[in-house]
C-alpha positions as CSV (number, residue, x, y, z in Angstrom):
1,M,90.8,15.6,48.1
2,M,89.8,15.9,44.4
3,G,86.7,13.8,44.9
4,L,85.6,16.1,47.8
5,L,86.1,19.1,45.6
6,A,84.1,17.5,42.8
7,G,81.3,16.6,45.2
8,G,81.2,20.2,46.5
9,L,81.0,21.6,42.9
10,A,78.3,19.0,42.0
11,S,76.2,19.9,45.0
12,G,76.7,23.6,44.3
13,F,75.6,23.1,40.7
14,V,72.5,21.2,41.8
15,L,71.6,23.9,44.3
16,A,72.1,26.6,41.6
17,T,69.9,24.7,39.2
18,L,67.2,24.2,41.8
19,L,67.3,27.9,42.7
20,N,67.1,28.8,39.0
21,I,64.0,26.6,38.5
22,L,62.5,28.0,41.6
23,I,63.0,31.6,40.4
24,K,61.4,30.7,37.1
25,L,58.4,29.1,38.8
26,M,58.0,32.2,41.0
27,T,58.1,34.4,37.9
28,I,55.5,32.3,36.1
29,V,53.2,32.1,39.2
30,S,53.5,35.9,39.8
31,L,52.6,36.6,36.1
32,V,49.7,34.2,36.3
33,F,48.3,35.4,39.6
34,A,49.0,39.2,39.2
35,P,45.8,39.7,37.1
36,V,43.8,37.5,39.5
37,F,45.0,39.6,42.5
38,V,44.2,42.8,40.5
39,A,40.7,41.5,39.7
40,I,40.1,40.6,43.4
41,G,41.5,43.9,44.5
42,G,39.2,45.7,42.0
43,L,36.2,43.7,43.5
44,L,37.1,44.5,47.1
45,F,38.1,48.1,46.8
């Protein structure tokens, strides 16, 4: 029973870490691409 609980906690921790990394990547990508989209929008409109 204890092993199962530890496994669940470990998988939850891994999932949380991956989610955290994904959010950071999304933030970086949006910061990098926001000026690009603004520039493209400025050219189009």
